[in-house]
KEZATI-584748 format. One record per residue (C-alpha): residue number from 1; residue in three letters; x, y, z. Coordinates in pm, whole numbers, m for minus. Layout:
<rec><k>NUM</k><r>ALA</r><X>X</X><Y>Y</Y><Z>Z</Z></rec>
...
END
This chain:
<rec><k>1</k><r>MET</r><X>m593</X><Y>3111</Y><Z>6891</Z></rec>
<rec><k>2</k><r>ILE</r><X>m847</X><Y>2872</Y><Z>7032</Z></rec>
<rec><k>3</k><r>ILE</r><X>m869</X><Y>2664</Y><Z>7350</Z></rec>
<rec><k>4</k><r>LEU</r><X>m687</X><Y>2368</Y><Z>7196</Z></rec>
<rec><k>5</k><r>ASP</r><X>m392</X><Y>2591</Y><Z>7098</Z></rec>
<rec><k>6</k><r>TYR</r><X>m355</X><Y>2715</Y><Z>7456</Z></rec>
<rec><k>7</k><r>ILE</r><X>m370</X><Y>2358</Y><Z>7584</Z></rec>
<rec><k>8</k><r>LEU</r><X>m101</X><Y>2249</Y><Z>7337</Z></rec>
<rec><k>9</k><r>ILE</r><X>126</X><Y>2541</Y><Z>7431</Z></rec>
<rec><k>10</k><r>GLY</r><X>73</X><Y>2460</Y><Z>7799</Z></rec>
<rec><k>11</k><r>VAL</r><X>175</X><Y>2098</Y><Z>7742</Z></rec>
<rec><k>12</k><r>ILE</r><X>491</X><Y>2210</Y><Z>7558</Z></rec>
<rec><k>13</k><r>LEU</r><X>579</X><Y>2443</Y><Z>7846</Z></rec>
<rec><k>14</k><r>ILE</r><X>531</X><Y>2158</Y><Z>8091</Z></rec>
<rec><k>15</k><r>PHE</r><X>775</X><Y>1951</Y><Z>7885</Z></rec>
<rec><k>16</k><r>ALA</r><X>1026</X><Y>2241</Y><Z>7893</Z></rec>
<rec><k>17</k><r>ILE</r><X>1004</X><Y>2267</Y><Z>8271</Z></rec>
<rec><k>18</k><r>TRP</r><X>1027</X><Y>1891</Y><Z>8303</Z></rec>
<rec><k>19</k><r>GLY</r><X>1334</X><Y>1891</Y><Z>8074</Z></rec>
<rec><k>20</k><r>PHE</r><X>1501</X><Y>2154</Y><Z>8290</Z></rec>
<rec><k>21</k><r>LYS</r><X>1435</X><Y>1956</Y><Z>8607</Z></rec>
<rec><k>22</k><r>GLN</r><X>1538</X><Y>1622</Y><Z>8459</Z></rec>
<rec><k>23</k><r>GLY</r><X>1840</X><Y>1733</Y><Z>8261</Z></rec>
<rec><k>24</k><r>PHE</r><X>1985</X><Y>1650</Y><Z>7922</Z></rec>
<rec><k>25</k><r>LEU</r><X>2064</X><Y>1282</Y><Z>7971</Z></rec>
<rec><k>26</k><r>GLN</r><X>1721</X><Y>1182</Y><Z>8092</Z></rec>
<rec><k>27</k><r>VAL</r><X>1549</X><Y>1381</Y><Z>7818</Z></rec>
<rec><k>28</k><r>VAL</r><X>1768</X><Y>1208</Y><Z>7556</Z></rec>
<rec><k>29</k><r>GLY</r><X>1655</X><Y>879</Y><Z>7704</Z></rec>
<rec><k>30</k><r>SER</r><X>1294</X><Y>987</Y><Z>7681</Z></rec>
<rec><k>31</k><r>MET</r><X>1341</X><Y>1086</Y><Z>7318</Z></rec>
<rec><k>32</k><r>VAL</r><X>1488</X><Y>745</Y><Z>7239</Z></rec>
<rec><k>33</k><r>GLY</r><X>1192</X><Y>603</Y><Z>7428</Z></rec>
<rec><k>34</k><r>LEU</r><X>959</X><Y>816</Y><Z>7216</Z></rec>
<rec><k>35</k><r>VAL</r><X>1080</X><Y>654</Y><Z>6896</Z></rec>
<rec><k>36</k><r>VAL</r><X>1065</X><Y>305</Y><Z>7047</Z></rec>
<rec><k>37</k><r>ALA</r><X>718</X><Y>378</Y><Z>7190</Z></rec>
<rec><k>38</k><r>VAL</r><X>584</X><Y>499</Y><Z>6854</Z></rec>
<rec><k>39</k><r>VAL</r><X>713</X><Y>188</Y><Z>6679</Z></rec>
<rec><k>40</k><r>LEU</r><X>577</X><Y>m58</Y><Z>6936</Z></rec>
<rec><k>41</k><r>ALA</r><X>246</X><Y>122</Y><Z>6997</Z></rec>
<rec><k>42</k><r>GLY</r><X>193</X><Y>150</Y><Z>6621</Z></rec>
<rec><k>43</k><r>LYS</r><X>255</X><Y>m221</Y><Z>6586</Z></rec>
<rec><k>44</k><r>TYR</r><X>37</X><Y>m349</Y><Z>6872</Z></rec>
<rec><k>45</k><r>TYR</r><X>m241</X><Y>m95</Y><Z>6936</Z></rec>
<rec><k>46</k><r>LEU</r><X>m496</X><Y>m270</Y><Z>6712</Z></rec>
<rec><k>47</k><r>LEU</r><X>m445</X><Y>m595</Y><Z>6899</Z></rec>
<rec><k>48</k><r>LEU</r><X>m509</X><Y>m431</Y><Z>7235</Z></rec>
<rec><k>49</k><r>GLY</r><X>m779</X><Y>m204</Y><Z>7087</Z></rec>
<rec><k>50</k><r>SER</r><X>m979</X><Y>m501</Y><Z>6958</Z></rec>
<rec><k>51</k><r>PHE</r><X>m956</X><Y>m658</Y><Z>7304</Z></rec>
<rec><k>52</k><r>LEU</r><X>m1092</X><Y>m333</Y><Z>7456</Z></rec>
<rec><k>53</k><r>GLY</r><X>m1385</X><Y>m304</Y><Z>7216</Z></rec>
<rec><k>54</k><r>GLY</r><X>m1249</X><Y>m232</Y><Z>6869</Z></rec>
<rec><k>55</k><r>ASN</r><X>m1395</X><Y>117</Y><Z>6821</Z></rec>
<rec><k>56</k><r>ASN</r><X>m1212</X><Y>447</Y><Z>6768</Z></rec>
<rec><k>57</k><r>LEU</r><X>m1204</X><Y>527</Y><Z>7138</Z></rec>
<rec><k>58</k><r>SER</r><X>m1064</X><Y>188</Y><Z>7239</Z></rec>
<rec><k>59</k><r>ASN</r><X>m803</X><Y>202</Y><Z>6959</Z></rec>
<rec><k>60</k><r>PHE</r><X>m699</X><Y>549</Y><Z>7070</Z></rec>
<rec><k>61</k><r>PHE</r><X>m667</X><Y>446</Y><Z>7434</Z></rec>
<rec><k>62</k><r>ALA</r><X>m485</X><Y>125</Y><Z>7339</Z></rec>
<rec><k>63</k><r>PHE</r><X>m230</X><Y>328</Y><Z>7143</Z></rec>
<rec><k>64</k><r>LEU</r><X>m200</X><Y>579</Y><Z>7426</Z></rec>
<rec><k>65</k><r>LEU</r><X>m158</X><Y>307</Y><Z>7690</Z></rec>
<rec><k>66</k><r>ILE</r><X>113</X><Y>115</Y><Z>7501</Z></rec>
<rec><k>67</k><r>PHE</r><X>285</X><Y>439</Y><Z>7402</Z></rec>
<rec><k>68</k><r>SER</r><X>286</X><Y>569</Y><Z>7761</Z></rec>
<rec><k>69</k><r>LEU</r><X>408</X><Y>244</Y><Z>7916</Z></rec>
<rec><k>70</k><r>ILE</r><X>700</X><Y>204</Y><Z>7674</Z></rec>
<rec><k>71</k><r>LEU</r><X>793</X><Y>570</Y><Z>7714</Z></rec>
<rec><k>72</k><r>LYS</r><X>797</X><Y>534</Y><Z>8093</Z></rec>
<rec><k>73</k><r>ILE</r><X>1010</X><Y>217</Y><Z>8083</Z></rec>
<rec><k>74</k><r>MET</r><X>1269</X><Y>385</Y><Z>7860</Z></rec>
<rec><k>75</k><r>SER</r><X>1265</X><Y>692</Y><Z>8080</Z></rec>
<rec><k>76</k><r>LEU</r><X>1340</X><Y>481</Y><Z>8387</Z></rec>
<rec><k>77</k><r>LEU</r><X>1638</X><Y>320</Y><Z>8213</Z></rec>
<rec><k>78</k><r>PHE</r><X>1792</X><Y>656</Y><Z>8132</Z></rec>
<rec><k>79</k><r>TRP</r><X>1709</X><Y>782</Y><Z>8480</Z></rec>
<rec><k>80</k><r>GLY</r><X>1958</X><Y>526</Y><Z>8603</Z></rec>
<rec><k>81</k><r>PHE</r><X>2219</X><Y>662</Y><Z>8362</Z></rec>
<rec><k>82</k><r>GLY</r><X>2143</X><Y>1011</Y><Z>8494</Z></rec>
<rec><k>83</k><r>LYS</r><X>2215</X><Y>901</Y><Z>8849</Z></rec>
<rec><k>84</k><r>VAL</r><X>2559</X><Y>784</Y><Z>8735</Z></rec>
<rec><k>85</k><r>PHE</r><X>2614</X><Y>1123</Y><Z>8567</Z></rec>
<rec><k>86</k><r>GLU</r><X>2541</X><Y>1300</Y><Z>8896</Z></rec>
<rec><k>87</k><r>ILE</r><X>2861</X><Y>1151</Y><Z>9033</Z></rec>
<rec><k>88</k><r>ILE</r><X>3070</X><Y>1340</Y><Z>8774</Z></rec>
<rec><k>89</k><r>ALA</r><X>2852</X><Y>1653</Y><Z>8778</Z></rec>
<rec><k>90</k><r>ILE</r><X>3066</X><Y>1819</Y><Z>9043</Z></rec>
<rec><k>91</k><r>ILE</r><X>3244</X><Y>2019</Y><Z>8770</Z></rec>
<rec><k>92</k><r>PRO</r><X>3129</X><Y>2386</Y><Z>8797</Z></rec>
<rec><k>93</k><r>PHE</r><X>2842</X><Y>2487</Y><Z>8565</Z></rec>
<rec><k>94</k><r>LEU</r><X>2816</X><Y>2137</Y><Z>8418</Z></rec>
<rec><k>95</k><r>LYS</r><X>2486</X><Y>2071</Y><Z>8597</Z></rec>
<rec><k>96</k><r>THR</r><X>2340</X><Y>2408</Y><Z>8486</Z></rec>
<rec><k>97</k><r>PHE</r><X>2443</X><Y>2348</Y><Z>8124</Z></rec>
<rec><k>98</k><r>GLU</r><X>2297</X><Y>1998</Y><Z>8141</Z></rec>
<rec><k>99</k><r>ARG</r><X>1966</X><Y>2137</Y><Z>8270</Z></rec>
<rec><k>100</k><r>LEU</r><X>1946</X><Y>2408</Y><Z>8000</Z></rec>
<rec><k>101</k><r>LEU</r><X>2007</X><Y>2149</Y><Z>7730</Z></rec>
<rec><k>102</k><r>GLY</r><X>1743</X><Y>1934</Y><Z>7897</Z></rec>
<rec><k>103</k><r>SER</r><X>1494</X><Y>2219</Y><Z>7875</Z></rec>
<rec><k>104</k><r>VAL</r><X>1557</X><Y>2267</Y><Z>7502</Z></rec>
<rec><k>105</k><r>LEU</r><X>1525</X><Y>1896</Y><Z>7439</Z></rec>
<rec><k>106</k><r>GLY</r><X>1213</X><Y>1892</Y><Z>7658</Z></rec>
<rec><k>107</k><r>ILE</r><X>1050</X><Y>2140</Y><Z>7422</Z></rec>
<rec><k>108</k><r>VAL</r><X>1147</X><Y>1927</Y><Z>7123</Z></rec>
<rec><k>109</k><r>GLN</r><X>1014</X><Y>1615</Y><Z>7292</Z></rec>
<rec><k>110</k><r>GLY</r><X>688</X><Y>1788</Y><Z>7385</Z></rec>
<rec><k>111</k><r>ILE</r><X>637</X><Y>1890</Y><Z>7023</Z></rec>
<rec><k>112</k><r>LEU</r><X>712</X><Y>1538</Y><Z>6901</Z></rec>
<rec><k>113</k><r>VAL</r><X>479</X><Y>1373</Y><Z>7155</Z></rec>
<rec><k>114</k><r>LEU</r><X>197</X><Y>1614</Y><Z>7072</Z></rec>
<rec><k>115</k><r>SER</r><X>251</X><Y>1563</Y><Z>6699</Z></rec>
<rec><k>116</k><r>VAL</r><X>204</X><Y>1187</Y><Z>6740</Z></rec>
<rec><k>117</k><r>VAL</r><X>m106</X><Y>1235</Y><Z>6958</Z></rec>
<rec><k>118</k><r>ILE</r><X>m257</X><Y>1490</Y><Z>6716</Z></rec>
<rec><k>119</k><r>TYR</r><X>m183</X><Y>1264</Y><Z>6418</Z></rec>
<rec><k>120</k><r>PHE</r><X>m356</X><Y>974</Y><Z>6592</Z></rec>
<rec><k>121</k><r>LEU</r><X>m652</X><Y>1192</Y><Z>6692</Z></rec>
<rec><k>122</k><r>SER</r><X>m686</X><Y>1310</Y><Z>6331</Z></rec>
<rec><k>123</k><r>LYS</r><X>m723</X><Y>946</Y><Z>6228</Z></rec>
<rec><k>124</k><r>TYR</r><X>m953</X><Y>842</Y><Z>6515</Z></rec>
<rec><k>125</k><r>PRO</r><X>m1173</X><Y>1142</Y><Z>6599</Z></rec>
<rec><k>126</k><r>LEU</r><X>m1327</X><Y>1117</Y><Z>6945</Z></rec>
<rec><k>127</k><r>ASN</r><X>m1599</X><Y>1384</Y><Z>6930</Z></rec>
<rec><k>128</k><r>ASP</r><X>m1727</X><Y>1679</Y><Z>6727</Z></rec>
<rec><k>129</k><r>TRP</r><X>m1577</X><Y>1942</Y><Z>6960</Z></rec>
<rec><k>130</k><r>LEU</r><X>m1228</X><Y>1800</Y><Z>6913</Z></rec>
<rec><k>131</k><r>ILE</r><X>m1274</X><Y>1778</Y><Z>6536</Z></rec>
<rec><k>132</k><r>SER</r><X>m1382</X><Y>2143</Y><Z>6530</Z></rec>
<rec><k>133</k><r>GLN</r><X>m1093</X><Y>2252</Y><Z>6754</Z></rec>
<rec><k>134</k><r>MET</r><X>m838</X><Y>2066</Y><Z>6542</Z></rec>
<rec><k>135</k><r>ALA</r><X>m978</X><Y>2214</Y><Z>6222</Z></rec>
<rec><k>136</k><r>ASP</r><X>m962</X><Y>2572</Y><Z>6360</Z></rec>
<rec><k>137</k><r>SER</r><X>m630</X><Y>2537</Y><Z>6541</Z></rec>
<rec><k>138</k><r>LEU</r><X>m319</X><Y>2729</Y><Z>6439</Z></rec>
<rec><k>139</k><r>ILE</r><X>m86</X><Y>2476</Y><Z>6602</Z></rec>
<rec><k>140</k><r>THR</r><X>m248</X><Y>2147</Y><Z>6497</Z></rec>
<rec><k>141</k><r>PRO</r><X>m145</X><Y>2176</Y><Z>6128</Z></rec>
<rec><k>142</k><r>LEU</r><X>217</X><Y>2237</Y><Z>6233</Z></rec>
<rec><k>143</k><r>LEU</r><X>210</X><Y>1935</Y><Z>6462</Z></rec>
<rec><k>144</k><r>LEU</r><X>61</X><Y>1723</Y><Z>6184</Z></rec>
<rec><k>145</k><r>MET</r><X>345</X><Y>1827</Y><Z>5952</Z></rec>
<rec><k>146</k><r>ILE</r><X>595</X><Y>1725</Y><Z>6218</Z></rec>
<rec><k>147</k><r>SER</r><X>413</X><Y>1395</Y><Z>6271</Z></rec>
<rec><k>148</k><r>TYR</r><X>508</X><Y>1289</Y><Z>5918</Z></rec>
<rec><k>149</k><r>ILE</r><X>856</X><Y>1224</Y><Z>6058</Z></rec>
<rec><k>150</k><r>PHE</r><X>700</X><Y>928</Y><Z>6237</Z></rec>
<rec><k>151</k><r>LEU</r><X>486</X><Y>804</Y><Z>5947</Z></rec>
<rec><k>152</k><r>PRO</r><X>740</X><Y>543</Y><Z>5834</Z></rec>
<rec><k>153</k><r>LEU</r><X>726</X><Y>396</Y><Z>6185</Z></rec>
<rec><k>154</k><r>LEU</r><X>348</X><Y>352</Y><Z>6188</Z></rec>
<rec><k>155</k><r>PRO</r><X>164</X><Y>53</Y><Z>6039</Z></rec>
<rec><k>156</k><r>GLU</r><X>15</X><Y>77</Y><Z>5690</Z></rec>
<rec><k>157</k><r>ALA</r><X>m339</X><Y>36</Y><Z>5826</Z></rec>
<rec><k>158</k><r>LEU</r><X>m310</X><Y>357</Y><Z>6027</Z></rec>
<rec><k>159</k><r>LYS</r><X>m153</X><Y>550</Y><Z>5738</Z></rec>
<rec><k>160</k><r>ALA</r><X>m433</X><Y>444</Y><Z>5505</Z></rec>
<rec><k>161</k><r>LEU</r><X>m712</X><Y>584</Y><Z>5721</Z></rec>
<rec><k>162</k><r>LYS</r><X>m882</X><Y>893</Y><Z>5590</Z></rec>
<rec><k>163</k><r>SER</r><X>m777</X><Y>1202</Y><Z>5786</Z></rec>
<rec><k>164</k><r>ILE</r><X>m1038</X><Y>1442</Y><Z>5920</Z></rec>
<rec><k>165</k><r>LEU</r><X>m823</X><Y>1746</Y><Z>5840</Z></rec>
END
């Protein structure tokens, strides 16, 4: 395993811990937000990217910015639903079960988020080190396979780009 693999595993573990702390309902909201964020970022990143300079780096950051903002907005909406759930969470073990499910879904969400980021980075390489790390990674090919779930949601222009892998 290489440095990139350890970074990716670390990010997935952070998502698992976050899922445990947030609980099932908020993680579900974030996953819904993930799909909405992929659709909207895929639709509008070129518009923002051209405003920021129009090169690979600006397109990548435009996608990342739109994606992150939409994901946060959706997360806040479901946070409100989670606060309502806390009122009924006085039933014994319900809160623990909700947190364990949140952890599992956090792992799934971390994998899905990373798969979208890795897919985008494979289309818009930022530097030679990253290209080398992605080519030698054990985890990157798995994340790219998972990213094909989201391919129908991305614009044709992004799908048509030649991949570096």
